[in-house]
C-alpha positions in Angstrom: 136.8 51.9 40.2 133.7 51.0 42.1 134.0 47.6 44.2 132.4 44.8 43.3 129.0 43.8 44.8 129.2 40.9 47.7 127.1 39.0 44.8 129.8 39.1 42.3 132.4 38.4 44.7 133.3 35.0 43.8 134.2 35.7 40.4 135.7 38.7 41.3 137.8 37.0 43.9 138.9 33.6 41.6 142.1 34.8 40.3 142.6 32.2 37.0 146.4 32.4 36.2 147.5 32.1 33.0 151.1 31.9 31.5 153.7 30.7 29.0 156.2 29.1 31.8 157.5 25.5 31.5 155.3 22.7 33.5 158.5 23.0 35.7 158.4 26.4 35.9 154.6 26.6 36.9 155.4 24.3 39.5 157.8 26.2 40.8 155.3 28.6 41.6 152.5 27.6 42.1 152.8 28.2 46.1 153.7 31.6 45.1 150.7 32.0 42.9 147.8 30.3 45.5 149.3 32.4 48.1 148.6 35.6 46.1 145.9 34.9 44.9 144.4 34.2 49.1 145.6 37.7 49.9 143.7 38.9 46.6 141.3 37.5 47.9 141.4 38.3 51.2 141.8 41.9 50.9 139.1 42.2 48.5 136.7 40.6 51.0 138.0 42.9 53.4 137.2 46.2 51.5 133.4 44.7 50.9 133.3 43.9 54.4 134.5 47.8 55.6 131.8 49.4 53.0 128.9 48.1 54.8 127.1 50.2 57.5 126.7 47.9 60.0 128.3 47.5 63.2 128.8 44.0 62.9 130.6 43.9 59.8 132.9 46.9 60.2 134.1 45.4 63.3 134.9 42.6 62.1 136.7 43.8 59.2 138.3 45.6 61.5 139.0 42.8 63.8 140.0 40.5 61.1 143.1 42.7 59.8 144.0 43.6 63.7 144.8 39.6 64.5 146.5 39.1 61.0 148.6 42.3 61.8 148.9 41.8 64.9 148.1 45.3 66.4 147.8 45.3 69.8 148.1 47.7 72.6 150.5 47.3 74.9 147.1 46.4 77.2 146.0 43.8 75.2 149.1 42.4 74.5 150.1 41.6 78.8 146.3 40.0 78.4 147.7 37.7 75.7 151.2 36.8 77.6 149.2 35.7 80.3 146.8 33.7 78.7 149.3 32.3 76.5 151.2 31.4 79.6 148.5 29.5 81.2 148.1 27.9 78.2 151.5 26.4 78.0 150.8 25.4 81.4 147.8 23.4 80.7 149.5 21.9 77.6 152.3 20.7 80.1 149.8 19.0 82.5 149.9 15.6 82.8 146.5 15.1 84.7 144.0 13.4 83.4 140.5 13.9 82.9 137.2 11.7 84.0 134.3 12.6 82.2 131.0 9.7 82.4 129.5 9.7 79.1 126.2 10.3 80.4 127.4 14.4 80.5 127.3 14.2 76.8 124.6 11.2 75.9 122.5 12.3 78.5 121.2 8.9 79.9 121.5 7.7 83.3 122.2 4.5 82.1 125.4 5.2 79.9 128.2 4.3 82.8 130.4 4.5 80.3 133.4 7.0 80.9 135.7 9.0 78.9 139.4 10.1 80.3 141.1 12.2 78.3 144.9 13.8 79.1 144.7 17.6 80.0 147.9 18.5 78.0 146.4 16.5 74.6 143.2 17.8 75.0 144.5 21.2 75.6 146.6 21.4 72.2 144.0 19.6 70.4 140.9 20.9 70.9 141.4 24.1 71.7 141.5 27.2 69.2 145.1 28.6 68.3 146.1 32.1 69.5 145.7 34.0 65.7 142.2 32.8 65.7 141.3 33.9 69.5 143.1 36.8 68.7 140.3 37.7 66.4 137.8 36.4 68.9 139.2 38.6 71.3 139.3 41.8 69.0 135.9 41.5 68.0 134.6 41.4 71.0 136.8 44.9 71.8 135.2 46.4 68.7 131.6 45.1 69.3 131.8 45.9 72.8 128.7 43.5 73.8 126.6 43.5 76.7 125.3 39.9 76.7 127.6 36.9 74.9 127.2 33.3 74.9 129.6 30.5 73.8 128.5 26.9 73.9 131.6 24.7 74.5 133.7 25.9 76.7 136.4 23.1 76.9 139.0 23.9 78.7 138.2 27.9 78.9 141.2 29.1 76.4 138.6 30.8 73.8 136.7 32.0 77.0 140.2 34.0 78.2 140.7 36.0 75.5 136.8 36.3 75.1 136.9 37.6 78.9 139.7 39.4 78.5 138.3 41.5 76.0 135.4 42.4 78.1 137.5 42.8 80.9 139.8 45.8 78.8 135.8 46.8 78.1 135.1 47.4 80.9 131.5 46.1 80.0 129.4 42.9 79.3 129.0 39.4 80.6 130.4 36.0 78.7 128.3 32.6 79.6 129.5 29.6 78.7 128.1 26.2 78.2 130.0 23.0 78.6 128.8 19.3 79.0 132.0 18.1 80.3 132.2 19.0 84.3 136.1 18.3 84.4 136.6 20.2 81.4 134.5 23.5 82.5 136.3 23.1 86.4 139.8 23.6 84.3 138.0 26.6 82.8 136.7 27.9 85.7 140.0 27.3 87.4 141.6 29.4 84.7 139.2 32.1 84.9 140.1 32.5 88.8 143.8 32.1 87.8 143.5 35.3 85.7 140.6 37.7 87.7 138.4 37.5 84.9 135.5 38.5 86.5 132.9 38.8 83.6 133.1 35.1 82.1 130.6 32.8 83.9 130.7 29.0 83.3 127.5 26.6 83.4 127.4 22.8 83.5 124.8 20.6 81.5 124.4 19.9 77.7 123.2 22.5 75.4 120.0 21.1 74.7 119.3 21.5 79.1 121.6 24.3 79.5 121.0 26.7 76.5 117.3 27.7 76.7 117.6 28.6 80.5 120.6 30.7 79.8 118.5 32.6 76.9 115.9 32.9 79.2 118.2 34.8 81.6 120.2 36.5 79.4 117.2 38.5 77.6 118.9 39.6 74.1 122.2 38.6 73.0 124.8 40.7 71.2 126.7 37.9 70.5 127.7 34.0 70.1 129.9 31.7 69.4 128.8 28.2 69.0 131.6 26.1 69.7 130.8 22.6 70.6 128.2 19.4 69.6 129.5 19.6 66.2 126.7 17.8 64.1 124.2 18.7 62.0 120.9 18.8 63.3 122.2 20.3 66.7 123.7 23.3 65.2 120.6 24.0 63.6 118.3 23.6 66.4 120.8 25.6 68.3 120.6 28.5 65.6 117.2 28.2 65.8 117.2 28.9 69.5 119.1 31.8 69.8 118.0 33.9 66.7 115.0 34.7 68.1 117.0 36.4 71.5 118.9 38.5 68.8 120.3 41.9 69.4 119.5 43.9 66.3 122.3 44.1 65.2 124.2 41.0 66.3 126.7 38.2 65.2 126.9 34.7 65.8 129.6 33.0 65.3 130.1 29.2 64.0 133.7 26.8 64.9 134.6 23.7 62.7 131.8 24.9 59.7 134.2 22.4 57.5 134.1 19.8 60.5 132.6 17.4 58.5 129.8 16.4 55.6 126.8 17.7 58.1 128.4 20.5 59.5 129.3 21.8 55.8 125.4 21.4 55.7 124.5 23.0 58.5 126.3 25.7 57.5 125.0 26.5 54.2 121.3 26.1 55.4 122.4 29.2 57.9 123.7 31.3 55.3 120.5 31.1 53.1 118.4 31.1 55.7 116.7 34.9 55.1 117.4 36.2 58.8 121.3 36.0 57.8 121.7 38.9 56.4 125.6 38.3 55.9 127.8 35.2 56.4 131.4 35.7 56.4 133.0 32.0 55.4 137.2 32.1 56.5 137.5 28.2 56.2 137.5 27.0 59.2 134.7 29.9 61.2 132.0 31.6 60.1 130.3 34.3 60.9 126.5 35.6 60.2 125.7 39.1 60.6 122.1 39.3 61.6 119.8 42.6 61.5 117.2 44.7 60.2 118.7 45.7 57.3 118.3 43.7 53.3 120.2 40.4 53.1 123.2 40.2 51.0 125.4 37.3 50.3 128.6 35.5 51.5 131.4 36.5 51.6 135.0 34.4 51.7 137.8 36.0 53.4 140.8 33.8 53.7 142.0 34.0 57.4 145.9 34.7 55.9 148.9 37.0 56.9 151.3 38.7 54.5 151.2 41.8 52.9 149.2 43.5 54.9 150.0 47.2 55.3 148.1 48.5 52.5 145.3 47.1 52.9 145.6 48.1 56.8 146.6 51.4 56.3 143.2 51.6 53.3 140.7 50.3 56.0 142.2 52.5 58.6 141.6 55.5 56.6 138.2 54.2 55.5 136.3 54.2 58.9 
């Protein structure tokens, strides 16, 4: 049977359950039905993604399956273990980071100071191992020459992305962070892990993004994970897009974090330059390139019963 088009995906992937069960039986099966619907939507979306001919889409499909199924090589798993060991160290830290609020506001008159417990910051503000594994696998598949991250925080996602570049033996990642204290922690981690392809840059995005883009020239991949504000996010998008390779992919974190971020994501997905948008609920992926605009795919980032779809996509690629 022919797979549905992406434009018809929402209708295809929305499953409506009809049953003659009693109310109590329905209540008892709701969770199972929801999980099954999410897996079906995931698999349908992955099939459509893998059928595309552009490299970023196929790389993303492969990366999603690898991350969910935890299909990692011995070398890759070794990097994961080292990074997660570093994460445990940071989460156990009793250190306090002191950041002048002027680092974020940009006002020399701003004399406020923020104190952050490093352990709590690492636990609350860092991407989980599974999400980091997805970014790692995406860079392994894409093999970018030049990559950009907005929002280093304490460096957990940058460690994973940098490890992918090390294994690729190719590419560089420049990561931007406004907080000097946060960036210092990240830089220490990069040194600790001997990540030679990751470079941190201190300063507000308003001041560092354009000079960094000019230095990099053309970028193949960007991960926007900071300054979660509608107007700011759209501004960074407008600055990044003209510098993108053909094709390229831009990743946005926390697309449902606030009404403003929801609006920003909707505007970016509707942008004619976004040829395909993949909504994974917390994180969004935008494929850019010189091919026709398609639509929006919603792919729940859920595990379970991956063997069949993994085998199917492996055979297809």
